[in-house]
MIDOSE-1310 file (N, C-alpha, C; in nm, 2 decimals, decimal comma, always signed):
residues 106
mnse	-2,80/+2,21/-4,34/-2,80/+2,33/-4,26/-2,70/+2,31/-4,14; -2,58/+2,35/-4,17/-2,47/+2,34/-4,07/-2,45/+2,48/-4,00; -2,46/+2,47/-3,87/-2,45/+2,60/-3,79/-2,31/+2,63/-3,75; -2,21/+2,55/-3,78/-2,07/+2,58/-3,75/-2,01/+2,67/-3,86
ppvp	-1,92/+2,76/-3,82/-1,86/+2,85/-3,92/-1,76/+2,76/-4,00; -1,74/+2,81/-4,12/-1,65/+2,73/-4,21/-1,51/+2,74/-4,15; -1,43/+2,64/-4,17/-1,29/+2,63/-4,12/-1,20/+2,65/-4,25; -1,11/+2,74/-4,23/-1,02/+2,76/-4,35/-0,94/+2,63/-4,37
ddaa	-0,90/+2,61/-4,50/-0,83/+2,49/-4,54/-0,69/+2,48/-4,47; -0,62/+2,59/-4,44/-0,49/+2,58/-4,38/-0,50/+2,56/-4,23; -0,61/+2,57/-4,17/-0,62/+2,55/-4,03/-0,61/+2,40/-3,99; -0,66/+2,32/-4,09/-0,65/+2,17/-4,06/-0,51/+2,12/-4,08
ttps	-0,43/+2,18/-4,16/-0,30/+2,13/-4,19/-0,19/+2,20/-4,11; -0,23/+2,31/-4,03/-0,13/+2,38/-3,95/-0,09/+2,30/-3,83; +0,04/+2,28/-3,81/+0,08/+2,20/-3,69/+0,05/+2,27/-3,56; +0,05/+2,19/-3,45/+0,02/+2,25/-3,32/+0,13/+2,36/-3,29
tspr	+0,08/+2,46/-3,22/+0,18/+2,57/-3,18/+0,26/+2,53/-3,06; +0,22/+2,43/-2,98/+0,30/+2,39/-2,86/+0,43/+2,32/-2,91; +0,54/+2,38/-2,87/+0,67/+2,32/-2,91/+0,69/+2,18/-2,84; +0,75/+2,09/-2,92/+0,79/+1,96/-2,87/+0,93/+1,97/-2,82
ppfg	+0,96/+1,90/-2,71/+1,10/+1,91/-2,67/+1,19/+1,84/-2,78; +1,31/+1,90/-2,80/+1,39/+1,84/-2,91/+1,47/+1,71/-2,86; +1,45/+1,68/-2,73/+1,52/+1,57/-2,67/+1,43/+1,49/-2,58; +1,45/+1,37/-2,55/+1,37/+1,29/-2,47/+1,41/+1,31/-2,32
vnlf	+1,35/+1,23/-2,24/+1,38/+1,23/-2,09/+1,52/+1,17/-2,08; +1,61/+1,25/-2,01/+1,74/+1,20/-1,99/+1,75/+1,09/-1,89; +1,86/+1,01/-1,90/+1,88/+0,89/-1,83/+1,88/+0,91/-1,67; +1,93/+1,03/-1,63/+1,94/+1,05/-1,49/+1,80/+1,07/-1,42
fria	+1,70/+1,12/-1,50/+1,57/+1,13/-1,44/+1,51/+0,99/-1,41; +1,54/+0,89/-1,51/+1,49/+0,75/-1,49/+1,57/+0,69/-1,37; +1,70/+0,71/-1,36/+1,77/+0,66/-1,25/+1,72/+0,71/-1,12; +1,70/+0,84/-1,11/+1,65/+0,90/-0,99/+1,51/+0,85/-0,95
aglv	+1,43/+0,82/-1,05/+1,29/+0,76/-1,02/+1,31/+0,62/-0,97; +1,40/+0,54/-1,02/+1,43/+0,41/-0,97/+1,48/+0,41/-0,83; +1,57/+0,51/-0,80/+1,63/+0,52/-0,67/+1,52/+0,56/-0,57; +1,43/+0,64/-0,61/+1,32/+0,68/-0,52/+1,23/+0,56/-0,49
lvfv	+1,21/+0,48/-0,59/+1,13/+0,35/-0,56/+1,20/+0,26/-0,47; +1,33/+0,25/-0,48/+1,41/+0,16/-0,39/+1,41/+0,22/-0,25; +1,41/+0,36/-0,24/+1,41/+0,43/-0,11/+1,27/+0,40/-0,04; +1,17/+0,41/-0,11/+1,03/+0,38/-0,05/+1,02/+0,24/-0,01
itif	+1,07/+0,14/-0,09/+1,07/+0,00/-0,05/+1,15/-0,02/+0,08; +1,27/+0,05/+0,09/+1,35/+0,03/+0,21/+1,28/+0,09/+0,33; +1,21/+0,20/+0,31/+1,13/+0,26/+0,43/+1,02/+0,16/+0,47; +0,95/+0,10/+0,38/+0,85/+0,01/+0,41/+0,91/-0,12/+0,48
alia	+1,02/-0,16/+0,43/+1,09/-0,28/+0,49/+1,13/-0,25/+0,64; +1,18/-0,12/+0,66/+1,22/-0,09/+0,80/+1,09/-0,08/+0,89; +0,98/-0,04/+0,83/+0,86/-0,04/+0,91/+0,81/-0,18/+0,94; +0,82/-0,26/+0,83/+0,78/-0,40/+0,85/+0,85/-0,48/+0,95
ilfg	+0,98/-0,45/+0,97/+1,06/-0,53/+1,07/+1,01/-0,50/+1,21; +0,94/-0,39/+1,23/+0,89/-0,36/+1,36/+0,78/-0,46/+1,40; +0,71/-0,51/+1,30/+0,60/-0,60/+1,33/+0,63/-0,75/+1,30; +0,75/-0,77/+1,25/+0,79/-0,91/+1,21/+0,87/-0,97/+1,32
dpaa	+0,94/-1,08/+1,28/+1,02/-1,16/+1,37/+1,16/-1,09/+1,38; +1,20/-1,05/+1,49/+1,33/-0,98/+1,51/+1,45/-1,07/+1,49; +1,43/-1,20/+1,49/+1,54/-1,29/+1,47/+1,56/-1,33/+1,32; +1,47/-1,28/+1,24/+1,49/-1,31/+1,09/+1,62/-1,25/+1,04
pvak	+1,69/-1,31/+0,95/+1,82/-1,26/+0,90/+1,80/-1,12/+0,83; +1,69/-1,10/+0,76/+1,67/-0,97/+0,69/+1,65/-0,87/+0,79; +1,57/-0,90/+0,90/+1,54/-0,80/+1,00/+1,67/-0,76/+1,08; +1,76/-0,86/+1,10/+1,89/-0,83/+1,17/+1,97/-0,74/+1,08
wldq	+1,98/-0,78/+0,95/+2,06/-0,70/+0,86/+2,01/-0,55/+0,85; +1,88/-0,54/+0,83/+1,82/-0,40/+0,82/+1,84/-0,33/+0,95; +1,83/-0,40/+1,06/+1,85/-0,33/+1,19/+1,99/-0,28/+1,20; +2,09/-0,35/+1,15/+2,23/-0,31/+1,16/+2,27/-0,20/+1,06
hgmr	+2,21/-0,22/+0,94/+2,26/-0,14/+0,82/+2,15/-0,04/+0,77; +2,03/-0,04/+0,83/+1,92/+0,03/+0,77/+1,95/+0,18/+0,76; +2,00/+0,25/+0,86/+2,02/+0,39/+0,85/+2,13/+0,43/+0,75; +2,24/+0,35/+0,74/+2,34/+0,37/+0,64/+2,28/+0,36/+0,50
livg	+2,19/+0,26/+0,48/+2,13/+0,24/+0,36/+2,04/+0,35/+0,32; +1,96/+0,41/+0,41/+1,87/+0,52/+0,39/+1,96/+0,64/+0,35; +2,06/+0,67/+0,42/+2,15/+0,78/+0,39/+2,21/+0,77/+0,26; +2,26/+0,65/+0,22/+2,32/+0,63/+0,09/+2,22/+0,65/-0,02
emca	+2,10/+0,60/+0,00/+2,00/+0,62/-0,10/+1,96/+0,77/-0,12; +1,95/+0,84/+0,00/+1,92/+0,98/-0,01/+2,03/+1,06/-0,09; +2,15/+1,03/-0,06/+2,26/+1,09/-0,13/+2,26/+1,06/-0,28; +2,23/+0,94/-0,31/+2,22/+0,90/-0,45/+2,11/+0,97/-0,52
ilvt	+1,99/+0,98/-0,46/+1,88/+1,05/-0,51/+1,91/+1,20/-0,54; +1,98/+1,26/-0,44/+2,01/+1,40/-0,45/+2,11/+1,42/-0,57; +2,21/+1,34/-0,58/+2,31/+1,35/-0,68/+2,25/+1,33/-0,82; +2,17/+1,22/-0,84/+2,11/+1,19/-0,97/+2,01/+1,30/-1,00
gala	+1,93/+1,35/-0,90/+1,84/+1,45/-0,93/+1,90/+1,58/-0,98; +2,01/+1,62/-0,91/+2,08/+1,74/-0,95/+2,15/+1,72/-1,09; +2,20/+1,60/-1,12/+2,26/+1,58/-1,25/+2,15/+1,58/-1,36; +2,03/+1,53/-1,33/+1,92/+1,53/-1,42/+1,87/+1,67/-1,45
mtid	+1,86/+1,75/-1,35/+1,81/+1,89/-1,37/+1,92/+1,97/-1,44; +2,05/+1,95/-1,41/+2,16/+2,02/-1,48/+2,16/+1,98/-1,63; +2,16/+1,86/-1,66/+2,16/+1,81/-1,80/+2,04/+1,86/-1,87; +1,92/+1,86/-1,81/+1,80/+1,91/-1,87/+1,81/+2,05/-1,91
rwqa	+1,86/+2,13/-1,81/+1,88/+2,28/-1,84/+1,98/+2,30/-1,95; +2,09/+2,23/-1,94/+2,19/+2,24/-2,04/+2,14/+2,21/-2,18; +2,06/+2,10/-2,19/+2,00/+2,06/-2,32/+1,90/+2,17/-2,37; +1,82/+2,22/-2,28/+1,72/+2,33/-2,31/+1,79/+2,45/-2,36
lrad	+1,90/+2,49/-2,29/+1,97/+2,61/-2,34/+2,04/+2,59/-2,47; +2,09/+2,47/-2,49/+2,16/+2,44/-2,62/+2,05/+2,44/-2,73; +1,94/+2,38/-2,71/+1,83/+2,38/-2,81/+1,78/+2,52/-2,84; +1,76/+2,60/-2,74/+1,71/+2,73/-2,76/+1,81/+2,83/-2,82
sstg	+1,94/+2,80/-2,80/+2,04/+2,89/-2,86/+2,05/+2,85/-3,01; +2,02/+2,73/-3,05/+2,03/+2,69/-3,19/+1,91/+2,75/-3,26; +1,80/+2,77/-3,19/+1,68/+2,83/-3,26/+1,67/+2,98/-3,25; +1,75/+3,04/-3,16/+1,75/+3,18/-3,14/+1,65/+3,23/-3,04
relp	+1,58/+3,15/-2,97/+1,49/+3,19/-2,87/+1,56/+3,21/-2,74; +1,49/+3,29/-2,65/+1,54/+3,31/-2,52/+1,45/+3,24/-2,42; +1,50/+3,18/-2,32/+1,42/+3,12/-2,22/+1,38/+3,22/-2,11; +1,27/+3,21/-2,05/+1,22/+3,30/-1,95/+1,32/+3,31/-1,83
ge	+1,34/+3,42/-1,78/+1,43/+3,44/-1,66/+1,58/+3,47/-1,70; +1,60/+3,48/-1,83/+1,74/+3,51/-1,87/+1,76/+3,66/-1,89
């Protein structure tokens, strides 16, 4: 005595309706994520030198070059993030033009 309704045979073999992306995560997203990690570590290091020995070589170097390092990392994150989003959009448009679909907002 099964109370569940019968399932048609083709329902079990029908693939999922959610489309899979035709391409993987592009390299610039991974680079941007790595740069964000380095940025966060740099911020923590700059905070740590406030509580550490100011005569330490690393503390002196960060004290002299810390802001330039932060600005450089921010610029690198912005550039790689913009490249990642641009390439991702370009790949999505190219994939959708080959299938004949239109993306929302076009």
